[in-house]
HTML snippet that shows the backbone in 3Dmol.js (N, CA, C, O; Angstrom):
<script src="https://3Dmol.org/build/3Dmol-min.js"></script>
<div id="view" style="width:600px;height:400px;position:relative"></div>
<script>
const pdb = `
ATOM      1  N   UNK A   1       7.630  29.107  25.007  1.00  0.00           N
ATOM      2  CA  UNK A   1       7.657  27.560  24.960  1.00  0.00           C
ATOM      3  C   UNK A   1       8.016  27.812  26.440  1.00  0.00           C
ATOM      4  O   UNK A   1       9.153  27.833  26.912  1.00  0.00           O
ATOM      5  N   UNK A   2       6.529  28.053  27.267  1.00  0.00           N
ATOM      6  CA  UNK A   2       6.587  27.584  28.653  1.00  0.00           C
ATOM      7  C   UNK A   2       5.928  26.799  29.103  1.00  0.00           C
ATOM      8  O   UNK A   2       5.805  27.057  30.300  1.00  0.00           O
ATOM      9  N   UNK A   3       5.276  25.746  28.777  1.00  0.00           N
ATOM     10  CA  UNK A   3       4.641  24.722  28.724  1.00  0.00           C
ATOM     11  C   UNK A   3       5.179  23.195  29.006  1.00  0.00           C
ATOM     12  O   UNK A   3       6.374  22.948  28.845  1.00  0.00           O
ATOM     13  N   UNK A   4       4.214  22.128  29.453  1.00  0.00           N
ATOM     14  CA  UNK A   4       5.056  21.290  29.972  1.00  0.00           C
ATOM     15  C   UNK A   4       3.829  19.980  30.092  1.00  0.00           C
ATOM     16  O   UNK A   4       2.738  20.371  30.508  1.00  0.00           O
ATOM     17  N   UNK A   5       3.911  18.856  29.842  1.00  0.00           N
ATOM     18  CA  UNK A   5       2.953  17.957  30.124  1.00  0.00           C
ATOM     19  C   UNK A   5       3.611  17.109  31.501  1.00  0.00           C
ATOM     20  O   UNK A   5       4.828  17.035  31.670  1.00  0.00           O
ATOM     21  N   UNK A   6       2.794  16.601  32.274  1.00  0.00           N
ATOM     22  CA  UNK A   6       3.226  16.097  33.972  1.00  0.00           C
ATOM     23  C   UNK A   6       1.862  14.645  33.881  1.00  0.00           C
ATOM     24  O   UNK A   6       0.805  14.430  33.288  1.00  0.00           O
ATOM     25  N   UNK A   7       2.803  13.932  34.928  1.00  0.00           N
ATOM     26  CA  UNK A   7       1.617  12.980  35.628  1.00  0.00           C
ATOM     27  C   UNK A   7       1.966  12.606  37.121  1.00  0.00           C
ATOM     28  O   UNK A   7       2.952  12.745  37.845  1.00  0.00           O
ATOM     29  N   UNK A   8       0.799  12.108  37.238  1.00  0.00           N
ATOM     30  CA  UNK A   8       0.598  11.622  38.651  1.00  0.00           C
ATOM     31  C   UNK A   8       0.918  10.800  38.811  1.00  0.00           C
ATOM     32  O   UNK A   8       0.506  10.221  37.806  1.00  0.00           O
ATOM     33  N   UNK A   9       1.671   9.751  39.621  1.00  0.00           N
ATOM     34  CA  UNK A   9       1.705   8.491  40.082  1.00  0.00           C
ATOM     35  C   UNK A   9       1.122   7.907  40.925  1.00  0.00           C
ATOM     36  O   UNK A   9       1.028   8.675  41.882  1.00  0.00           O
ATOM     37  N   UNK A  10       0.522   6.694  41.209  1.00  0.00           N
ATOM     38  CA  UNK A  10       0.343   5.581  41.778  1.00  0.00           C
ATOM     39  C   UNK A  10       1.625   5.164  42.716  1.00  0.00           C
ATOM     40  O   UNK A  10       2.765   5.295  42.269  1.00  0.00           O
ATOM     41  N   UNK A  11       1.423   4.733  43.834  1.00  0.00           N
ATOM     42  CA  UNK A  11       2.798   4.189  44.636  1.00  0.00           C
ATOM     43  C   UNK A  11       3.221   2.990  43.795  1.00  0.00           C
ATOM     44  O   UNK A  11       4.347   2.554  44.036  1.00  0.00           O
ATOM     45  N   UNK A  12       2.506   2.388  42.848  1.00  0.00           N
ATOM     46  CA  UNK A  12       3.945   1.120  42.230  1.00  0.00           C
ATOM     47  C   UNK A  12       4.283   2.464  40.930  1.00  0.00           C
ATOM     48  O   UNK A  12       5.082   2.083  40.074  1.00  0.00           O
ATOM     49  N   UNK A  13       3.895   3.535  40.793  1.00  0.00           N
ATOM     50  CA  UNK A  13       4.557   3.924  39.558  1.00  0.00           C
ATOM     51  C   UNK A  13       3.925   4.161  38.429  1.00  0.00           C
ATOM     52  O   UNK A  13       4.445   4.998  37.692  1.00  0.00           O
ATOM     53  N   UNK A  14       2.846   3.606  38.049  1.00  0.00           N
ATOM     54  CA  UNK A  14       2.034   3.603  37.406  1.00  0.00           C
ATOM     55  C   UNK A  14       1.081   5.523  37.140  1.00  0.00           C
ATOM     56  O   UNK A  14       0.711   6.194  38.103  1.00  0.00           O
ATOM     57  N   UNK A  15       0.962   5.831  36.115  1.00  0.00           N
ATOM     58  CA  UNK A  15       0.043   7.414  36.105  1.00  0.00           C
ATOM     59  C   UNK A  15      -1.132   6.678  36.125  1.00  0.00           C
ATOM     60  O   UNK A  15      -1.491   5.571  35.724  1.00  0.00           O
ATOM     61  N   UNK A  16      -1.876   8.094  37.006  1.00  0.00           N
ATOM     62  CA  UNK A  16      -3.466   7.719  37.404  1.00  0.00           C
ATOM     63  C   UNK A  16      -4.172   9.232  36.220  1.00  0.00           C
ATOM     64  O   UNK A  16      -5.161   9.325  35.493  1.00  0.00           O
ATOM     65  N   UNK A  17      -3.030  10.175  36.577  1.00  0.00           N
ATOM     66  CA  UNK A  17      -3.240  11.627  35.728  1.00  0.00           C
ATOM     67  C   UNK A  17      -2.521  11.914  34.751  1.00  0.00           C
ATOM     68  O   UNK A  17      -1.397  11.420  34.673  1.00  0.00           O
ATOM     69  N   UNK A  18      -2.937  12.666  33.905  1.00  0.00           N
ATOM     70  CA  UNK A  18      -1.706  13.506  33.063  1.00  0.00           C
ATOM     71  C   UNK A  18      -2.536  14.471  32.221  1.00  0.00           C
ATOM     72  O   UNK A  18      -3.614  14.348  31.640  1.00  0.00           O
ATOM     73  N   UNK A  19      -1.512  15.647  32.376  1.00  0.00           N
ATOM     74  CA  UNK A  19      -2.174  16.990  32.010  1.00  0.00           C
ATOM     75  C   UNK A  19      -1.025  17.790  31.920  1.00  0.00           C
ATOM     76  O   UNK A  19       0.135  17.519  32.231  1.00  0.00           O
ATOM     77  N   UNK A  20      -1.505  18.806  31.456  1.00  0.00           N
ATOM     78  CA  UNK A  20      -0.467  19.665  30.961  1.00  0.00           C
ATOM     79  C   UNK A  20      -0.928  21.022  31.582  1.00  0.00           C
ATOM     80  O   UNK A  20      -2.065  21.332  31.937  1.00  0.00           O
ATOM     81  N   UNK A  21       0.319  21.825  31.634  1.00  0.00           N
ATOM     82  CA  UNK A  21       0.063  23.474  32.424  1.00  0.00           C
ATOM     83  C   UNK A  21       1.502  24.185  32.068  1.00  0.00           C
ATOM     84  O   UNK A  21       2.250  23.760  31.187  1.00  0.00           O
ATOM     85  N   UNK A  22       1.739  25.182  32.780  1.00  0.00           N
ATOM     86  CA  UNK A  22       2.971  26.088  32.827  1.00  0.00           C
ATOM     87  C   UNK A  22       2.727  26.595  34.248  1.00  0.00           C
ATOM     88  O   UNK A  22       1.682  26.455  34.884  1.00  0.00           O
ATOM     89  N   UNK A  23       3.780  27.171  34.631  1.00  0.00           N
ATOM     90  CA  UNK A  23       4.296  27.535  35.837  1.00  0.00           C
ATOM     91  C   UNK A  23       4.150  26.328  37.065  1.00  0.00           C
ATOM     92  O   UNK A  23       4.966  25.408  37.111  1.00  0.00           O
ATOM     93  N   UNK A  24       3.428  26.397  37.694  1.00  0.00           N
ATOM     94  CA  UNK A  24       3.348  25.478  39.264  1.00  0.00           C
ATOM     95  C   UNK A  24       2.230  24.449  39.203  1.00  0.00           C
ATOM     96  O   UNK A  24       1.968  23.658  40.109  1.00  0.00           O
ATOM     97  N   UNK A  25       1.553  24.553  37.953  1.00  0.00           N
ATOM     98  CA  UNK A  25       0.195  23.710  37.872  1.00  0.00           C
ATOM     99  C   UNK A  25       0.316  22.516  38.470  1.00  0.00           C
ATOM    100  O   UNK A  25      -0.392  22.176  39.418  1.00  0.00           O
ATOM    101  N   UNK A  26       1.271  21.762  37.928  1.00  0.00           N
ATOM    102  CA  UNK A  26       1.459  20.113  38.129  1.00  0.00           C
ATOM    103  C   UNK A  26       1.284  20.264  39.832  1.00  0.00           C
ATOM    104  O   UNK A  26       0.871  19.189  40.268  1.00  0.00           O
ATOM    105  N   UNK A  27       1.457  21.186  40.826  1.00  0.00           N
ATOM    106  CA  UNK A  27       1.117  21.017  42.337  1.00  0.00           C
ATOM    107  C   UNK A  27       0.386  21.535  42.540  1.00  0.00           C
ATOM    108  O   UNK A  27       0.135  21.441  43.742  1.00  0.00           O
ATOM    109  N   UNK A  28      -0.330  22.224  41.984  1.00  0.00           N
ATOM    110  CA  UNK A  28      -1.921  22.966  42.367  1.00  0.00           C
ATOM    111  C   UNK A  28      -2.964  21.884  42.303  1.00  0.00           C
ATOM    112  O   UNK A  28      -3.210  21.329  41.232  1.00  0.00           O
ATOM    113  N   UNK A  29      -3.655  21.531  43.544  1.00  0.00           N
ATOM    114  CA  UNK A  29      -4.928  20.675  43.795  1.00  0.00           C
ATOM    115  C   UNK A  29      -6.183  20.750  42.878  1.00  0.00           C
ATOM    116  O   UNK A  29      -6.874  21.767  42.838  1.00  0.00           O
ATOM    117  N   UNK A  30      -6.396  19.873  42.297  1.00  0.00           N
ATOM    118  CA  UNK A  30      -7.442  19.918  41.406  1.00  0.00           C
ATOM    119  C   UNK A  30      -8.750  19.486  42.019  1.00  0.00           C
ATOM    120  O   UNK A  30      -8.675  19.032  43.161  1.00  0.00           O
ATOM    121  N   UNK A  31     -10.239  19.569  41.303  1.00  0.00           N
ATOM    122  CA  UNK A  31     -10.971  19.695  42.224  1.00  0.00           C
ATOM    123  C   UNK A  31     -11.140  17.959  42.348  1.00  0.00           C
ATOM    124  O   UNK A  31     -10.966  17.686  43.535  1.00  0.00           O
ATOM    125  N   UNK A  32     -11.352  16.986  41.733  1.00  0.00           N
ATOM    126  CA  UNK A  32     -11.422  15.877  41.728  1.00  0.00           C
ATOM    127  C   UNK A  32     -10.188  14.663  41.555  1.00  0.00           C
ATOM    128  O   UNK A  32     -10.235  13.434  41.503  1.00  0.00           O
ATOM    129  N   UNK A  33      -9.120  15.626  41.496  1.00  0.00           N
ATOM    130  CA  UNK A  33      -8.313  14.909  41.304  1.00  0.00           C
ATOM    131  C   UNK A  33      -7.156  14.905  42.544  1.00  0.00           C
ATOM    132  O   UNK A  33      -6.602  15.979  42.777  1.00  0.00           O
ATOM    133  N   UNK A  34      -6.788  13.736  43.326  1.00  0.00           N
ATOM    134  CA  UNK A  34      -6.130  13.636  44.394  1.00  0.00           C
ATOM    135  C   UNK A  34      -4.856  14.108  44.117  1.00  0.00           C
ATOM    136  O   UNK A  34      -4.224  13.581  43.202  1.00  0.00           O
ATOM    137  N   UNK A  35      -4.161  15.426  45.048  1.00  0.00           N
ATOM    138  CA  UNK A  35      -2.817  15.507  44.385  1.00  0.00           C
ATOM    139  C   UNK A  35      -1.678  14.613  45.619  1.00  0.00           C
ATOM    140  O   UNK A  35      -1.614  14.433  46.835  1.00  0.00           O
ATOM    141  N   UNK A  36      -1.040  14.308  44.577  1.00  0.00           N
ATOM    142  CA  UNK A  36      -0.171  12.933  45.218  1.00  0.00           C
ATOM    143  C   UNK A  36       1.021  13.818  45.909  1.00  0.00           C
ATOM    144  O   UNK A  36       1.097  15.034  45.730  1.00  0.00           O
ATOM    145  N   UNK A  37       1.894  13.121  46.675  1.00  0.00           N
ATOM    146  CA  UNK A  37       3.082  13.942  47.394  1.00  0.00           C
ATOM    147  C   UNK A  37       4.078  14.097  46.234  1.00  0.00           C
ATOM    148  O   UNK A  37       4.131  13.204  45.388  1.00  0.00           O
ATOM    149  N   UNK A  38       4.979  15.327  46.129  1.00  0.00           N
ATOM    150  CA  UNK A  38       5.687  15.959  45.726  1.00  0.00           C
ATOM    151  C   UNK A  38       6.860  14.352  44.882  1.00  0.00           C
ATOM    152  O   UNK A  38       7.481  14.472  43.826  1.00  0.00           O
ATOM    153  N   UNK A  39       6.841  13.641  45.358  1.00  0.00           N
ATOM    154  CA  UNK A  39       7.820  12.299  44.782  1.00  0.00           C
ATOM    155  C   UNK A  39       7.125  11.798  43.689  1.00  0.00           C
ATOM    156  O   UNK A  39       7.718  11.448  42.668  1.00  0.00           O
ATOM    157  N   UNK A  40       5.809  11.726  43.823  1.00  0.00           N
ATOM    158  CA  UNK A  40       5.101  10.719  42.913  1.00  0.00           C
ATOM    159  C   UNK A  40       4.491  11.863  41.836  1.00  0.00           C
ATOM    160  O   UNK A  40       3.361  11.668  41.388  1.00  0.00           O
ATOM    161  N   UNK A  41       5.145  12.897  41.480  1.00  0.00           N
ATOM    162  CA  UNK A  41       4.412  13.873  40.057  1.00  0.00           C
ATOM    163  C   UNK A  41       5.671  14.141  39.972  1.00  0.00           C
ATOM    164  O   UNK A  41       6.509  14.357  40.847  1.00  0.00           O
ATOM    165  N   UNK A  42       5.772  14.092  38.220  1.00  0.00           N
ATOM    166  CA  UNK A  42       6.669  13.882  37.048  1.00  0.00           C
ATOM    167  C   UNK A  42       6.260  14.872  36.204  1.00  0.00           C
ATOM    168  O   UNK A  42       5.111  15.225  35.937  1.00  0.00           O
ATOM    169  N   UNK A  43       7.770  15.474  35.631  1.00  0.00           N
ATOM    170  CA  UNK A  43       7.386  15.975  33.874  1.00  0.00           C
ATOM    171  C   UNK A  43       7.276  15.093  33.021  1.00  0.00           C
ATOM    172  O   UNK A  43       8.314  14.432  33.048  1.00  0.00           O
ATOM    173  N   UNK A  44       6.475  14.653  32.153  1.00  0.00           N
ATOM    174  CA  UNK A  44       6.553  14.046  30.989  1.00  0.00           C
ATOM    175  C   UNK A  44       7.519  14.547  29.819  1.00  0.00           C
ATOM    176  O   UNK A  44       8.316  13.815  29.231  1.00  0.00           O
ATOM    177  N   UNK A  45       7.335  15.838  29.585  1.00  0.00           N
ATOM    178  CA  UNK A  45       7.884  16.732  28.678  1.00  0.00           C
ATOM    179  C   UNK A  45       8.150  18.345  28.934  1.00  0.00           C
ATOM    180  O   UNK A  45       7.172  18.943  29.381  1.00  0.00           O
ATOM    181  N   UNK A  46       9.023  18.916  28.770  1.00  0.00           N
ATOM    182  CA  UNK A  46       9.155  20.159  29.313  1.00  0.00           C
ATOM    183  C   UNK A  46       9.274  21.243  27.779  1.00  0.00           C
ATOM    184  O   UNK A  46       9.088  20.794  26.649  1.00  0.00           O
ATOM    185  N   UNK A  47       9.603  22.648  28.064  1.00  0.00           N
ATOM    186  CA  UNK A  47       9.756  23.837  26.803  1.00  0.00           C
ATOM    187  C   UNK A  47       8.715  23.298  25.863  1.00  0.00           C
ATOM    188  O   UNK A  47       9.164  22.498  25.042  1.00  0.00           O
ATOM    189  N   UNK A  48       7.358  23.565  25.789  1.00  0.00           N
ATOM    190  CA  UNK A  48       6.854  23.142  24.840  1.00  0.00           C
ATOM    191  C   UNK A  48       5.739  24.260  24.531  1.00  0.00           C
ATOM    192  O   UNK A  48       5.278  24.837  25.516  1.00  0.00           O
ATOM    193  N   UNK A  49       5.258  24.625  23.249  1.00  0.00           N
ATOM    194  CA  UNK A  49       4.631  25.214  23.242  1.00  0.00           C
ATOM    195  C   UNK A  49       3.148  25.055  23.259  1.00  0.00           C
ATOM    196  O   UNK A  49       2.894  23.940  22.802  1.00  0.00           O
ATOM    197  N   UNK A  50       1.955  25.754  23.623  1.00  0.00           N
ATOM    198  CA  UNK A  50       0.596  24.903  24.125  1.00  0.00           C
ATOM    199  C   UNK A  50       0.218  24.250  23.247  1.00  0.00           C
ATOM    200  O   UNK A  50      -0.551  23.323  23.499  1.00  0.00           O
ATOM    201  N   UNK A  51       0.622  24.504  21.940  1.00  0.00           N
ATOM    202  CA  UNK A  51      -0.355  23.088  21.260  1.00  0.00           C
ATOM    203  C   UNK A  51       0.550  21.955  21.046  1.00  0.00           C
ATOM    204  O   UNK A  51       0.159  20.974  20.414  1.00  0.00           O
ATOM    205  N   UNK A  52       1.799  22.029  21.558  1.00  0.00           N
ATOM    206  CA  UNK A  52       2.586  20.982  21.642  1.00  0.00           C
ATOM    207  C   UNK A  52       2.342  20.000  22.784  1.00  0.00           C
ATOM    208  O   UNK A  52       2.355  18.772  22.872  1.00  0.00           O
ATOM    209  N   UNK A  53       2.074  21.194  23.778  1.00  0.00           N
ATOM    210  CA  UNK A  53       1.803  20.441  25.220  1.00  0.00           C
ATOM    211  C   UNK A  53       0.180  19.518  25.202  1.00  0.00           C
ATOM    212  O   UNK A  53      -0.127  18.462  25.755  1.00  0.00           O
ATOM    213  N   UNK A  54      -0.641  20.475  24.294  1.00  0.00           N
ATOM    214  CA  UNK A  54      -2.177  19.707  24.421  1.00  0.00           C
ATOM    215  C   UNK A  54      -1.437  18.112  23.571  1.00  0.00           C
ATOM    216  O   UNK A  54      -1.391  17.144  24.330  1.00  0.00           O
ATOM    217  N   UNK A  55      -0.907  17.873  22.120  1.00  0.00           N
ATOM    218  CA  UNK A  55      -1.101  17.350  21.883  1.00  0.00           C
ATOM    219  C   UNK A  55      -0.177  15.792  22.509  1.00  0.00           C
ATOM    220  O   UNK A  55      -0.573  14.627  22.489  1.00  0.00           O
ATOM    221  N   UNK A  56       1.218  16.388  23.055  1.00  0.00           N
ATOM    222  CA  UNK A  56       1.415  15.488  23.905  1.00  0.00           C
ATOM    223  C   UNK A  56       0.583  15.039  24.944  1.00  0.00           C
ATOM    224  O   UNK A  56       0.793  13.885  25.319  1.00  0.00           O
ATOM    225  N   UNK A  57      -0.300  15.665  25.492  1.00  0.00           N
ATOM    226  CA  UNK A  57      -1.174  15.454  26.741  1.00  0.00           C
ATOM    227  C   UNK A  57      -1.988  13.996  25.778  1.00  0.00           C
ATOM    228  O   UNK A  57      -2.033  12.836  26.188  1.00  0.00           O
ATOM    229  N   UNK A  58      -2.408  14.377  24.795  1.00  0.00           N
ATOM    230  CA  UNK A  58      -3.342  13.653  24.198  1.00  0.00           C
ATOM    231  C   UNK A  58      -3.216  12.527  23.748  1.00  0.00           C
ATOM    232  O   UNK A  58      -4.051  11.641  23.566  1.00  0.00           O
ATOM    233  N   UNK A  59      -1.442  12.594  23.448  1.00  0.00           N
ATOM    234  CA  UNK A  59      -0.848  11.320  23.147  1.00  0.00           C
ATOM    235  C   UNK A  59      -0.748  10.394  24.089  1.00  0.00           C
ATOM    236  O   UNK A  59      -0.855   9.192  23.848  1.00  0.00           O
ATOM    237  N   UNK A  60      -0.491  10.978  25.467  1.00  0.00           N
ATOM    238  CA  UNK A  60       0.023  10.233  26.502  1.00  0.00           C
ATOM    239  C   UNK A  60      -1.227   9.414  27.183  1.00  0.00           C
ATOM    240  O   UNK A  60      -1.163   8.321  27.746  1.00  0.00           O
ATOM    241  N   UNK A  61      -2.407  10.260  26.972  1.00  0.00           N
ATOM    242  CA  UNK A  61      -3.530   9.560  27.443  1.00  0.00           C
ATOM    243  C   UNK A  61      -3.713   8.702  26.489  1.00  0.00           C
ATOM    244  O   UNK A  61      -3.828   7.630  27.083  1.00  0.00           O
ATOM    245  N   UNK A  62      -3.823   8.487  25.238  1.00  0.00           N
ATOM    246  CA  UNK A  62      -4.010   7.614  24.207  1.00  0.00           C
ATOM    247  C   UNK A  62      -2.911   6.327  24.661  1.00  0.00           C
ATOM    248  O   UNK A  62      -3.222   5.139  24.576  1.00  0.00           O
ATOM    249  N   UNK A  63      -1.952   6.685  25.015  1.00  0.00           N
ATOM    250  CA  UNK A  63      -0.744   5.904  25.583  1.00  0.00           C
ATOM    251  C   UNK A  63      -1.173   4.700  26.820  1.00  0.00           C
ATOM    252  O   UNK A  63      -0.997   3.485  26.739  1.00  0.00           O
ATOM    253  N   UNK A  64      -1.794   5.487  27.982  1.00  0.00           N
ATOM    254  CA  UNK A  64      -1.961   4.976  29.109  1.00  0.00           C
ATOM    255  C   UNK A  64      -3.321   4.586  29.471  1.00  0.00           C
ATOM    256  O   UNK A  64      -3.645   4.008  30.509  1.00  0.00           O
ATOM    257  N   UNK A  65      -4.371   5.092  28.168  1.00  0.00           N
ATOM    258  CA  UNK A  65      -5.919   5.178  28.258  1.00  0.00           C
ATOM    259  C   UNK A  65      -6.260   4.768  29.554  1.00  0.00           C
ATOM    260  O   UNK A  65      -5.735   5.294  30.535  1.00  0.00           O
ATOM    261  N   UNK A  66      -7.480   3.462  29.685  1.00  0.00           N
ATOM    262  CA  UNK A  66      -8.032   3.390  30.650  1.00  0.00           C
ATOM    263  C   UNK A  66      -7.278   2.754  32.084  1.00  0.00           C
ATOM    264  O   UNK A  66      -7.924   2.201  32.974  1.00  0.00           O
ATOM    265  N   UNK A  67      -6.024   2.918  32.109  1.00  0.00           N
ATOM    266  CA  UNK A  67      -5.502   2.528  33.133  1.00  0.00           C
ATOM    267  C   UNK A  67      -5.204   4.109  34.246  1.00  0.00           C
ATOM    268  O   UNK A  67      -4.936   4.198  35.444  1.00  0.00           O
ATOM    269  N   UNK A  68      -5.367   4.958  33.381  1.00  0.00           N
ATOM    270  CA  UNK A  68      -5.797   6.158  34.105  1.00  0.00           C
ATOM    271  C   UNK A  68      -6.764   6.213  35.006  1.00  0.00           C
ATOM    272  O   UNK A  68      -7.696   5.456  34.736  1.00  0.00           O
ATOM    273  N   UNK A  69      -6.903   6.899  36.090  1.00  0.00           N
ATOM    274  CA  UNK A  69      -8.078   6.983  36.930  1.00  0.00           C
ATOM    275  C   UNK A  69      -8.895   8.535  36.686  1.00  0.00           C
ATOM    276  O   UNK A  69     -10.061   8.781  36.995  1.00  0.00           O
ATOM    277  N   UNK A  70      -8.081   9.305  36.155  1.00  0.00           N
ATOM    278  CA  UNK A  70      -8.376  10.284  35.937  1.00  0.00           C
ATOM    279  C   UNK A  70      -7.853  10.787  34.482  1.00  0.00           C
ATOM    280  O   UNK A  70      -6.648  10.944  34.281  1.00  0.00           O
ATOM    281  N   UNK A  71      -8.788  11.021  33.523  1.00  0.00           N
ATOM    282  CA  UNK A  71      -8.461  11.661  32.274  1.00  0.00           C
ATOM    283  C   UNK A  71      -9.271  12.338  31.512  1.00  0.00           C
ATOM    284  O   UNK A  71     -10.495  12.271  31.621  1.00  0.00           O
ATOM    285  N   UNK A  72      -8.520  13.219  30.475  1.00  0.00           N
ATOM    286  CA  UNK A  72      -9.097  14.589  30.033  1.00  0.00           C
ATOM    287  C   UNK A  72      -9.170  14.415  28.553  1.00  0.00           C
ATOM    288  O   UNK A  72      -8.178  13.933  28.005  1.00  0.00           O
ATOM    289  N   UNK A  73     -10.304  14.769  27.760  1.00  0.00           N
ATOM    290  CA  UNK A  73     -10.626  14.645  26.496  1.00  0.00           C
ATOM    291  C   UNK A  73     -10.256  15.928  26.206  1.00  0.00           C
ATOM    292  O   UNK A  73     -10.261  16.755  27.118  1.00  0.00           O
ATOM    293  N   UNK A  74      -9.984  16.194  25.263  1.00  0.00           N
ATOM    294  CA  UNK A  74      -9.931  17.684  25.110  1.00  0.00           C
ATOM    295  C   UNK A  74     -10.261  17.943  23.378  1.00  0.00           C
ATOM    296  O   UNK A  74      -9.901  17.178  22.483  1.00  0.00           O
ATOM    297  N   UNK A  75     -11.080  19.298  23.187  1.00  0.00           N
ATOM    298  CA  UNK A  75     -11.716  19.444  22.017  1.00  0.00           C
ATOM    299  C   UNK A  75     -11.707  20.845  22.039  1.00  0.00           C
ATOM    300  O   UNK A  75     -12.210  21.518  22.939  1.00  0.00           O
ATOM    301  N   UNK A  76     -10.979  21.406  20.778  1.00  0.00           N
ATOM    302  CA  UNK A  76     -10.571  22.867  20.850  1.00  0.00           C
ATOM    303  C   UNK A  76     -10.228  23.131  22.352  1.00  0.00           C
ATOM    304  O   UNK A  76      -9.326  22.668  23.051  1.00  0.00           O
ATOM    305  N   UNK A  77     -11.459  24.223  22.693  1.00  0.00           N
ATOM    306  CA  UNK A  77     -10.853  25.105  23.610  1.00  0.00           C
ATOM    307  C   UNK A  77     -11.937  24.176  25.158  1.00  0.00           C
ATOM    308  O   UNK A  77     -12.274  24.776  26.179  1.00  0.00           O
ATOM    309  N   UNK A  78     -12.181  23.027  24.933  1.00  0.00           N
ATOM    310  CA  UNK A  78     -13.430  22.321  25.589  1.00  0.00           C
ATOM    311  C   UNK A  78     -12.195  21.373  26.067  1.00  0.00           C
ATOM    312  O   UNK A  78     -11.259  20.977  25.374  1.00  0.00           O
ATOM    313  N   UNK A  79     -12.493  21.082  27.658  1.00  0.00           N
ATOM    314  CA  UNK A  79     -12.246  19.952  28.244  1.00  0.00           C
ATOM    315  C   UNK A  79     -12.972  19.418  29.200  1.00  0.00           C
ATOM    316  O   UNK A  79     -13.393  20.102  30.133  1.00  0.00           O
ATOM    317  N   UNK A  80     -13.248  17.920  29.068  1.00  0.00           N
ATOM    318  CA  UNK A  80     -13.987  17.266  30.083  1.00  0.00           C
ATOM    319  C   UNK A  80     -13.212  16.381  30.690  1.00  0.00           C
ATOM    320  O   UNK A  80     -12.309  15.839  30.052  1.00  0.00           O
ATOM    321  N   UNK A  81     -13.427  16.093  31.991  1.00  0.00           N
ATOM    322  CA  UNK A  81     -12.976  15.524  32.935  1.00  0.00           C
ATOM    323  C   UNK A  81     -13.485  14.263  32.956  1.00  0.00           C
ATOM    324  O   UNK A  81     -14.705  14.380  32.842  1.00  0.00           O
ATOM    325  N   UNK A  82     -13.214  13.246  33.033  1.00  0.00           N
ATOM    326  CA  UNK A  82     -13.650  11.740  33.371  1.00  0.00           C
ATOM    327  C   UNK A  82     -13.296  10.636  34.137  1.00  0.00           C
ATOM    328  O   UNK A  82     -12.127  10.254  34.081  1.00  0.00           O
ATOM    329  N   UNK A  83     -14.231   9.957  34.962  1.00  0.00           N
ATOM    330  CA  UNK A  83     -13.637   9.012  35.554  1.00  0.00           C
ATOM    331  C   UNK A  83     -13.458   7.886  35.159  1.00  0.00           C
ATOM    332  O   UNK A  83     -14.460   7.440  34.601  1.00  0.00           O
ATOM    333  N   UNK A  84     -12.184   6.857  35.214  1.00  0.00           N
ATOM    334  CA  UNK A  84     -11.717   6.334  34.462  1.00  0.00           C
ATOM    335  C   UNK A  84     -12.340   4.922  35.243  1.00  0.00           C
ATOM    336  O   UNK A  84     -13.175   5.249  36.087  1.00  0.00           O
ATOM    337  N   UNK A  85     -12.150   3.597  35.167  1.00  0.00           N
ATOM    338  CA  UNK A  85     -12.904   2.597  36.033  1.00  0.00           C
ATOM    339  C   UNK A  85     -12.206   2.251  37.101  1.00  0.00           C
ATOM    340  O   UNK A  85     -12.672   1.447  37.909  1.00  0.00           O
TER     341      UNK A  85
END
`;
const viewer = $3Dmol.createViewer("view");
viewer.addModel(pdb, "pdb");
viewer.setStyle({}, {cartoon: {color: "spectrum"}});
viewer.zoomTo();
viewer.render();
</script>
């Protein structure tokens, strides 16, 4: 159980990106997602299996939906990055 979910926050504290990872993934720059300062990166849930992390990521994306600037939809082993509004 080494996986976690995390969020990148805007200055007003609302998330613009939600992801899952392990190790230091939450601090690694993504290709299209701007990396915020470390004080605006938060863990949502820790000590998860990979499957639990995927399920929690999908749940959190459903909760925040279109308020996210960047979000991913996972289907099996495939992921697609989409720009929000």
